ROSESE-766580 format. One record per atom (N, C-alpha, C, O): x, y, z; residue in three letters. Coordinates in steps of 0.001 Angstrom, whole numbers, plus 500000, padded with zeros to 6 digits. Example, Ala and Ser with C-alpha at 12.3 -4.5 7.8 and 13.67 -1.06 7.14 Angstrom:
<sites>
513190494310507800ALA/512300495500507800ALA/513200496700507800ALA/514236496681508465ALA/512850497750507080SER/513670498940507140SER/512900500030507870SER/513409501138508039SER/
</sites>
This chain:
<sites>
701457809558894338MET/702459808942895215MET/703387810033895761MET/703970810802894996MET/703517810091897068SER/704423811056897676SER/705864810620897450SER/706128809476897079SER/706786811536897676ARG/708204811195897546ARG/708600810129898569ARG/709407809249898270ARG/708040810208899756ARG/708330809196900782ARG/707822807819900331ARG/708495806807900527ARG/706646807794899735GLN/706104806527899240GLN/706933805981898081GLN/707141804773897974GLN/707409806881897210ARG/708238806421896103ARG/709550805839896610ARG/710036804847896068ARG/710124806441897639PHE/711348805885898216PHE/711090804492898768PHE/711881803579898531PHE/710001804316899496ALA/709668803002900048ALA/709473801979898936ALA/709907800834899058ALA/708817802395897846ALA/708616801484896716ALA/709948801154896052ALA/710152800028895597ALA/710853802125895992ALA/712158801891895377ALA/712991800922896190ALA/713695800083895628ALA/712920801030897504VAL/713631800091898373VAL/713166798667898095VAL/713954797723898146VAL/711886798525897802ALA/711317797209897496ALA/711520796814896042ALA/711072795747895622ALA/712195797668895264GLY/712456797361893862GLY/711280797588892950GLY/711240797045891846GLY/710304798392893393GLU/709086798591892614GLU/709005799976891978GLU/708003800306891344GLU/710045800786892139ALA/710079802134891560ALA/711534802579891548ALA/712411801849892009ALA/711793803765891027ARG/713126804359891077ARG/713042805664891851ARG/712186806507891583ARG/713936805817892809ALA/713929806996893665ALA/715329807583893737ALA/716322806860893651ALA/715399808881893893PHE/716673809596893968PHE/716937810021895402PHE/716113810691896023PHE/718100809622895924ALA/718497809967897286ALA/719919810527897255ALA/720876809778897455ALA/720073811816897011PRO/721421812399896924PRO/722093812477898287PRO/721423812572899315PRO/723410812436898288ILE/724178812624899515ILE/724635814084899523ILE/725516814479898759ILE/724021814866900395LEU/724287816300900497LEU/724377816648901977LEU/723374816612902690LEU/725572816981902436TRP/725680817279903860TRP/726745818308904194TRP/726407819398904656TRP/728006818009903982ASP/729081818846904505ASP/728986820306904062ASP/729293821212904836ASP/728565820531902829ARG/728462821907902334ARG/727042822233901871ARG/726828823050900975ARG/726099821579902502LEU/724695821827902184LEU/724307823290902393LEU/723594823842901554LEU/724742823943903473PRO/724363825351903637PRO/724792826233902466PRO/724069827153902083PRO/725960825957901900GLU/726411826731900744GLU/725548826430899526GLU/725257827320898726GLU/725144825182899391LEU/724315824793898253LEU/723005825554898247LEU/722532825972897190LEU/722413825738899422VAL/721120826416899503VAL/721276827914899809VAL/720305828596900137VAL/722505828405899695ARG/722814829832899855ARG/722425830354901242ARG/721935831474901388ARG/722660829503902266GLN/722377829910903639GLN/723523829473904546GLN/723318828669905456GLN/724734829996904307PRO/725895829551905091PRO/725690829754906591PRO/725400830855907060PRO/725849828668907316ARG/725656828710908771ARG/726317827487909375ARG/726114826370908900ARG/727097827688910404SER/727733826563911089SER/726727825908912041SER/725820826564912555SER/726904824615912262ASP/726029823849913161ASP/724543824015912795ASP/723670824009913663ASP/724290824160911517TRP/722916824366911052TRP/721990823220911418TRP/720796823419911642TRP/722551822018911478TRP/721749820826911727TRP/721305820715913182TRP/720379819966913495TRP/721974821471914087SER/721676821326915518SER/720407822058915940SER/719921821855917052SER/719869822898915076ASP/718575823536915314ASP/717566822822914418ASP/717599823001913201ASP/716678822024914986PRO/715779821204914156PRO/714982822001913134PRO/714805821546912004PRO/714500823173913506THR/713693823967912584THR/714537824473911423THR/714132824386910264THR/715708825002911742VAL/716613825496910706VAL/717095824346909836VAL/717095824444908609VAL/717505823256910474GLY/718005822101909737GLY/716962821521908806GLY/717263821185907661GLY/715739821401909291GLN/714672820847908454GLN/714435821723907233GLN/714257821221906123GLN/714433823035907443ARG/714178823944906335ARG/715288823867905286ARG/715017823889904085ARG/716539823776905748MET/717645823727904810MET/717687822395904067MET/717998822357902877MET/717379821316904754ILE/717302820008904092ILE/716166820008903074ILE/716305819457901981ILE/715042820626903434ALA/713918820710902504ALA/714299821513901266ALA/713910821162900152ALA/715052822582901457ASP/715488823386900312ASP/716403822569899396ASP/716277822623898172ASP/717329821811900001ALA/718227820976899197ALA/717442819888898469ALA/717719819588897308ALA/716466819300899151ALA/715643818263898524ALA/714849818831897357ALA/714667818162896340ALA/714375820070897505ALA/713622820703896426ALA/714517820971895221ALA/714100820787894078ALA/715750821408895480ILE/716700821654894400ILE/716957820368893621ILE/716953820364892390ILE/717181819274894356ALA/717560818003893732ALA/716366817157893301ALA/716548816100892696ALA/715148817605893605LEU/713951816801893334LEU/714121815415893955LEU/713852814392893325LEU/714573815414895205ALA/714941814178895894ALA/713743813507896543ALA/712817814170897009ALA/713776812188896566ASP/712755811392897239ASP/713145811062898679ASP/712285810754899504ASP/714428811128898974ALA/714916810859900326ALA/716176811673900552ALA/716919811965899614ALA/716409812039901812MET/717601812799902179MET/718302812108903350MET/717671811704904326MET/719608811988903222PHE/720418811406904284PHE/720796812476905307PHE/721007813636904954PHE/720878812077906572THR/721381812967907616THR/722586812305908280THR/722582811105908554THR/723605813107908528PHE/724857812594909079PHE/725114813144910481PHE/726247813492910814PHE/724076813222911295THR/724250813775912633THR/725075812856913541THR/725705813339914482THR/725086811560913285ALA/725941810666914077ALA/727404811022913853ALA/728191811033914800ALA/727774811313912616ARG/729142811728912333ARG/729439813079912969ARG/730554813316913432ARG/728444813968912994GLU/728635815258913639GLU/728855815088915135GLU/729607815847915746GLU/728201814095915724ALA/728403813828917149ALA/729836813387917419ALA/730438813782918417ALA/730377812566916522VAL/731770812140916656VAL/732701813332916501VAL/733643813492917278VAL/732444814165915506ARG/733272815350915291ARG/733240816263916510ARG/734262816822916908ARG/732052816407917099GLY/731922817250918274GLY/732713816720919457GLY/733344817483920188GLY/732677815409919639ALA/733434814805920729ALA/734931815023920533ALA/735646815347921481ALA/735397814846919307LEU/736815815045919025LEU/737218816500919214LEU/738294816787919740LEU/736355817417918787ALA/736656818841918940ALA/736746819238920407ALA/737484820154920768ALA/735986818536921249ALA/736007818813922681ALA/737131818093923398ALA/737281818215924614ALA/737922817340922645GLY/739038816612923244GLY/738631815317923913GLY/739415814733924661GLY/737412814859923655ALA/736951813612924269ALA/737377812430923415ALA/737514812539922197ALA/737582811311924072GLY/737955810104923360GLY/737972808915924295GLY/737815809060925507GLY/738164807741923724GLY/738206806532924530GLY/736824805953924740GLY/735825806481924252GLY/736789804860925477ASP/735533804143925671ASP/734480804972926404ASP/733285804813926157ASP/734920805862927311GLU/733948806683928032GLU/733225807633927081GLU/732013807825927191GLU/733966808224926154ALA/733345809125925175ALA/732391808357924273ALA/731332808867923909ALA/732760807142923913ILE/731885806320923076ILE/730621805956923845ILE/729524805999923289ILE/730767805599925119ASP/729612805267925951ASP/728610806420926017ASP/727398806204926058ASP/729135807645926027ALA/728277808816926207ALA/727725809352924900ALA/726913810278924910ALA/728145808795923780LEU/727820809383922479LEU/726320809415922211LEU/725781810460921847LEU/725644808291922384ALA/724229808199922010ALA/723319809013922916ALA/722199809339922524ALA/723771809345924107SER/722949810143925020SER/723394811596925060SER/722826812400925800SER/724397811935924275GLY/724926813293924275GLY/724028814272923546GLY/723080813881922866GLY/724340815554923698GLU/723508816609923118GLU/723426816513921602GLU/722361816728921023GLU/724543816193920953ALA/724534816123919489ALA/723606815024919002ALA/722870815220918034ALA/723630813870919657ALA/722750812772919253ALA/721289813129919499ALA/720422812801918689ALA/721018813795920606VAL/719651814224920906VAL/719161815217919861VAL/718031815117919382VAL/720021816183919504ARG/719644817159918479ARG/719434816466917125ARG/718553816846916354ARG/720243815462916855GLY/720079814719915614GLY/718738814023915541GLY/718086814029914497GLY/718321813419916649ALA/717012812766916688ALA/715888813786916539ALA/714879813514915889ALA/716064814962917144GLU/715057816016917010GLU/714941816480915557GLU/713843816749915069GLU/716076816571914875LEU/716053816953913464LEU/715295815922912641LEU/714475816281911795LEU/715561814655912882ILE/714878813590912152ILE/713369813656912399ILE/712572813511911472ILE/712991813876913652ALA/711569813970913983ALA/710919815139913256ALA/709791815028912774ALA/711631816257913178CYS/711091817440912520CYS/710946817208911020CYS/709924817562910433CYS/711956816620910401VAL/711885816328908968VAL/710742815363908680VAL/709972815561907741VAL/710640814323909494HIS/709590813325909264HIS/708201813930909381HIS/707292813566908636HIS/708043814848910313GLU/706726815447910543GLU/706339816419909436GLU/705168816509909067GLU/707319817148908906VAL/707013818251907992VAL/707178817880906524VAL/706376818286905683VAL/708225817101906216ALA/708612816909904818ALA/707797815835904111ALA/707236814936904737ALA/707750815955902791ASP/707129814951901940ASP/708110813842901593ASP/707703812736901239ASP/709410814140901696HIS/710438813149901357HIS/710828812325902579HIS/710544812700903716HIS/711481811200902324ALA/711943810326903404ALA/713204810902904040ALA/713939811661903408ALA/713445810537905286VAL/714666810942905988VAL/715395809677906437VAL/714809808790907057VAL/716695809616906108VAL/717487808412906351VAL/718756808785907112VAL/719710809266906500VAL/718796808577908430PRO/720018808845909180PRO/721109807827908853PRO/720837806649908622PRO/722342808313908841VAL/723494807498908465VAL/724349807228909700VAL/724630808131910489VAL/724754805983909852LEU/725568805555910992LEU/726924805045910523LEU/727011804399909479LEU/727981805324911276PRO/729277804708910976PRO/729325803304911562PRO/728752803081912628PRO/729980802354910915PRO/730104801015911489PRO/730816801088912841PRO/731669801955913031PRO/730489800202913779PRO/731141800240915092PRO/732671800255915050PRO/733267801014915813PRO/733346799462914205PRO/734811799533914198PRO/735339800913913812PRO/736355801360914346PRO/734658801589912889LEU/735061802940912500LEU/734835803904913646LEU/735670804766913920LEU/733714803758914308LEU/733413804576915475LEU/734480804389916555LEU/734926805354917174LEU/734878803146916769CYS/735901802828917765CYS/737239803457917388CYS/737920804027918241CYS/737617803355916122ARG/738894803923915676ARG/738887805448915788ARG/739849806048916269ARG/737797806064915341ASP/737746807526915332ASP/737850808116916728ASP/738470809162916922ASP/737242807445917703LEU/737234807976919061LEU/738250807289919969LEU/738245807499921182LEU/739116806473919385GLY/740194805879920168GLY/739734804901921226GLY/740286804873922325GLY/738724804093920909GLY/738241803108921868GLY/739198801937922032GLY/739987801631921138GLY/739117801296923173ASP/739984800151923455ASP/739279798819923229ASP/739922797822922900ASP/737967798800923404GLU/737195797571923292GLU/736072797757922268GLU/735587798873922083GLU/735659796685921607PRO/734595796823920596PRO/733202797033921171PRO/732348797632920517PRO/732960796542922397GLU/731595796542922925GLU/730995797943923071GLU/729837798131922698GLU/731723798937923597PRO/731105800267923710PRO/730662800833922371PRO/729602801452922282PRO/731453800632921336ALA/731081801137920011ALA/729873800392919468ALA/729008801000918838ALA/729798799102919699GLU/728645798331919252GLU/727381798785919969GLU/726319798902919358GLU/727503799042921276ASP/726344799515922039ASP/725922800910921580ASP/724730801188921449ASP/726901801789921335ALA/726589803148920882ALA/725904803120919523ALA/724948803860919286ALA/726385802280918648PHE/725773802121917320PHE/724310801706917458PHE/723431802296916829PHE/724053800699918275SER/722681800207918455SER/721802801275919097SER/720647801441918705SER/722333801997920077ASP/721547803029920748ASP/721226804185919797ASP/720115804715919816ASP/722195804574918966LEU/721939805622917984LEU/720860805176916995LEU/719940805932916685LEU/720982803953916508ALA/719995803438915560ALA/718602803430916179ALA/717631803841915543ALA/718509802968917401LEU/717214802904918075LEU/716628804302918269LEU/715435804516918052LEU/717467805246918678GLY/716991806612918886GLY/716497807251917602GLY/715485807951917607GLY/717197807019916508PHE/716785807593915229PHE/715489806967914725PHE/714637807659914168PHE/715342805674914918LEU/714105805017914495LEU/712920805484915336LEU/711830805695914805LEU/713120805642916608ARG/712045806153917466ARG/711634807565917059ARG/710482807961917233ARG/712593808323916511ALA/712312809697916093ALA/711544809762914786ALA/711043810824914416ALA/711442808632914073GLY/710658808624912854GLY/711431808402911576GLY/710910808670910493GLY/712666807919911666ALA/713443807655910457ALA/712706806684909540ALA/712111805709909999ALA/712753806964908240ASP/712098806091907271ASP/712948804879906923ASP/712440803875906425ASP/714228804979907187ALA/715174803889906956ALA/716442804244907706ALA/716584805363908200ALA/717357803304907793LEU/718697803559908316LEU/719698803295907205LEU/719437802513906290LEU/720839803951907293ALA/721933803676906367ALA/723220803542907159ALA/723401804184908194ALA/724101802708906664VAL/725442802555907246VAL/726435802963906169VAL/726368802487905036VAL/727355803848906532HIS/728327804378905576HIS/729733804159906117HIS/730056804567907232HIS/730561803508905307GLY/731939803274905723GLY/732830803012904532GLY/732410803145903382GLY/734076802637904818THR/735048802410903746THR/735442800949903607THR/736151800585902669THR/734994800115904521ASP/735325798693904497ASP/734031797903904315ASP/733131797978905152ASP/733941797156903235ALA/732702796445902918ALA/732330795432903993ALA/731148795267904295ALA/733301794757904570ASP/732998793775905610ASP/732456794464906858ASP/731501793987907471ASP/733069795589907235GLU/732581796333908399GLU/731178796873908150GLU/730311796805909021GLU/730968797405906960VAL/729643797926906630VAL/728610796802906645VAL/727513796971907177VAL/728957795661906063GLY/728027794543906018GLY/727630794053907403GLY/726455793790907660GLY/728605793932908289ALA/728317793488909653ALA/727436794505910381ALA/726523794134911118ALA/727722795794910164ALA/726930796842910808ALA/725507796870910265ALA/724560797109911013ALA/725357796630908983VAL/724021796593908375VAL/723196795469908985VAL/722013795650909272VAL/723806794327909182ARG/723077793208909796ARG/722666793557911228ARG/721572793201911665ARG/723534794245911951ARG/723200794663913312ARG/722035795662913276ARG/721088795555914055ARG/722121796633912358ALA/721061797633912255ALA/719748797011911795ALA/718675797434912225ALA/719830796004910918ALA/718615795375910398ALA/717828794684911502ALA/716598794657911469ALA/718531794127912474ALA/717835793472913583ALA/717014794479914376ALA/715954794148914909ALA/717512795715914451ILE/716764796772915131ILE/715691797321914211ILE/714567797578914644ILE/716033797503912942GLY/715071798026911981GLY/713834797167911845GLY/712748797682911582GLY/713982795868912022GLU/712839794961911915GLU/711768795284912956GLU/710580795068912717GLU/712185795799914104LEU/711228796142915155LEU/710306797269914712LEU/709171797372915176LEU/710802798112913813PHE/710031799259913330PHE/709596799071911881PHE/708993799967911290PHE/709900797915911313GLN/709601797624909909GLN/710234798682909001GLN/709589799218908100GLN/711509798965909262ARG/712257799941908489ARG/713451799261907815ARG/714132798453908446ARG/713712799577906543PRO/714829798962905829PRO/716164799581906220PRO/716219800642906841PRO/717232798898905845VAL/718588799375906112VAL/719381799366904811VAL/719397798371904086VAL/720029800474904531LEU/720833800625903323LEU/722317800603903687LEU/722706801024904777LEU/723124800115902780ALA/724573800089902952ALA/725214800967901888ALA/724856800898900712ALA/726170801797902316ILE/726934802620901378ILE/728408802449901710ILE/728836802721902832ILE/729172802002900741CYS/730605801794900928CYS/731340802726899962CYS/731082802719898758CYS/732248803518900503GLU/732944804521899702GLU/734442804445899993GLU/734868804646901130GLU/735228804158898977LEU/736672804030899152LEU/737381804488897891LEU/737102803998896797LEU/738303805432898052ASP/739113805936896936ASP/738253806396895760ASP/738578806150894599ASP/737166807059896082GLY/736315807611895036GLY/735311806644894436GLY/734440807056893671GLY/735418805370894768ALA/734471804372894273ALA/733349804197895303ALA/733611803984896487ALA/732114804289894845VAL/730960804194895737VAL/730069803045895291VAL/729774802901894105VAL/729649802238896241SER/728723801152895959SER/727737801054897112SER/727959801620898182SER/726653800334896887GLY/725673800203897949GLY/724683799096897682GLY/724570798592896564GLY/723977798731898712TRP/722946797711898587TRP/721916797890899699TRP/722165798566900698TRP/720770797277899505VAL/719704797260900495VAL/719751795913901193VAL/719815794878900531VAL/719721795909902513HIS/719755794647903243HIS/718566793775902842HIS/717410794190902932HIS/718875792580902406GLY/717835791659901984GLY/717247791982900632GLY/716277791358900202GLY/717840792970899952GLY/717304793378898649GLY/718386793460897606GLY/719311792647897596GLY/718281794424896737GLY/719199794513895616GLY/720242795592895774GLY/720404796191896837GLY/720940795818894688GLU/722013796796894625GLU/721440798208894582GLU/720383798441893996GLU/722146799143895204ILE/721803800552895101ILE/722528801128893891ILE/723724800895893714ILE/721820801870893068GLY/722441802490891912GLY/723220803734892313GLY/722844804434893254GLY/724296804005891602VAL/725121805184891871VAL/725207806014890593VAL/725603805506889544VAL/724838807276890682ALA/724926808165889524ALA/726391808350889134ALA/727286808210889968ALA/726623808663887875SER/727986808866887394SER/728531810202887894SER/727780811066888346SER/729842810350887803ALA/730473811603888205ALA/729981812767887352ALA/730033813921887779ALA/729510812466886161ALA/728987813496885268ALA/727524813816885552ALA/726940814692884915ALA/726938813106886509GLY/725551813383886868GLY/724533812703886002GLY/723502813288885672GLY/724808811463885626GLU/723873810705884802GLU/723340809510885586GLU/724035808944886430GLU/722103809138885293TRP/721508807981885958TRP/722242806705885534TRP/722643806571884378TRP/722414805773886472PRO/723084804516886119PRO/722221803668885197PRO/720992803707885258PRO/722873802919884361ASP/722143802017883461ASP/721540800845884224ASP/720527800275883818ASP/722178800498885335ARG/721719799357886109ARG/721913799668887581ARG/722618800605887955ARG/721267798858888402GLY/721479798967889833GLY/720338799633890562GLY/720228800858890611GLY/719500798801891123GLY/718597799192892168GLY/717535800219891868GLY/717606800972890896GLY/716543800221892744GLY/715500801211892669GLY/715931802522893279GLY/715506803587892832GLY/716782802457894310VAL/717302803663894955VAL/718606804048894275VAL/719500803218894112VAL/718709805304893883VAL/719918805808893231VAL/720500806936894077VAL/719792807878894435VAL/721782806840894394ILE/722470807848895188ILE/723508808561894331ILE/723786808146893205ILE/724070809618894859THR/725153810322894186THR/726485809651894505THR/726566808887895467THR/727530809916893725PRO/728840809307893993PRO/729547810004895150PRO/730532810716894957PRO/729029809788896348GLY/729551810452897539GLY/728812811755897798GLY/727810812066897153GLY/729334812506898758ASP/728748813798899106ASP/729117814803898020ASP/730284815166897869ASP/728130815244897278VAL/728389816159896158VAL/727980817590896484VAL/727905818431895588VAL/727716817872897755SER/727234819206898114SER/728252820295897797SER/727878821449897584SER/729533819943897763GLY/730551820924897436GLY/731101820779896037GLY/731994821526895637GLY/730570819810895277ARG/731114819534893946ARG/730119819795892825ARG/730510820164891718ARG/728854819608893104TRP/727839819772892081TRP/727055821053892315TRP/726834821465893453TRP/726643821667891231SER/725817822863891318SER/724356822471891491SER/723976821312891321SER/723554823465891833ALA/722118823224891936ALA/721557822753890599ALA/720660821911890556ALA/722087823299889512GLU/721610822924888186GLU/721904821455887888GLU/721066820755887321GLU/723098820988888270GLN/723443819581888051GLN/722517818666888833GLN/722042817657888312GLN/722265819019890076LEU/721389818197890913LEU/719969818179890361LEU/719325817131890309LEU/719492819338889953ARG/718130819412889434ARG/717999818614888131ARG/716981817965887890ARG/719026818670887308ARG/718991817934886052ARG/718955816436886288ARG/718228815711885609ARG/719751815968887263LEU/719755814537887569LEU/718435814103888179LEU/717837813115887754LEU/717981814856889190GLY/716729814490889844GLY/715539814537888911GLY/714610813738889031GLY/715572815472887984GLY/714466815597887044GLY/714550814657885859GLY/713615814575885062GLY/715678813937885733GLY/715856813040884591GLY/715578811596884908GLY/716053810701884208GLY/714804811350885969ARG/714511809973886358ARG/713922809176885181ARG/712926809590884589ARG/714535808042884849PRO/714025807235883714PRO/712599806747883977PRO/712017806060883138PRO/
</sites>
């Protein structure tokens, strides 16, 4: 069974799979410090593969949608026009290219992460909900067309995440791809699979949860908090 197959089985509750959240300081984790590493599909794929190998991961999350928002803010863009342009912008295109490259080369699954539309609207200073909802749907569609094995929604409000997951699931059904929910607030992390069970969350000490789901994630982005040894120990300790 490949790592991608094990992830799919775990989503269905038929196996246990490890999907660490490693992004903001991933280059440091793999000892290849580089800014905008994710924007070059070949470089990004290689670095994600290195992180997956360290963690013995079955799936890896990508946060290129969040990088697109960061890029827009850094450029001084905001408002409904910036939101309208998000899914067709260079960062979103590069994100889809990265997903396509990972899917083609890697043995593990690739799961792009989307912010809920209300969060997207707040971050970019939108006035109306519709542009953010359209951007969310367009990003999801683009990532699925690129070969994403699943979608994930990450936010701090459970109601917002839940509504966004339902929106993403309607698109995911077209590609027969599952949707995961991750809610993170004040250090507490929880998650679930749309139409399925709870996602397990490893402890802060790096131990497998006693209960919760076939898919197990880390307690937030641990790329700057956990060592390679901690990740390898957790990934290799699958019950």
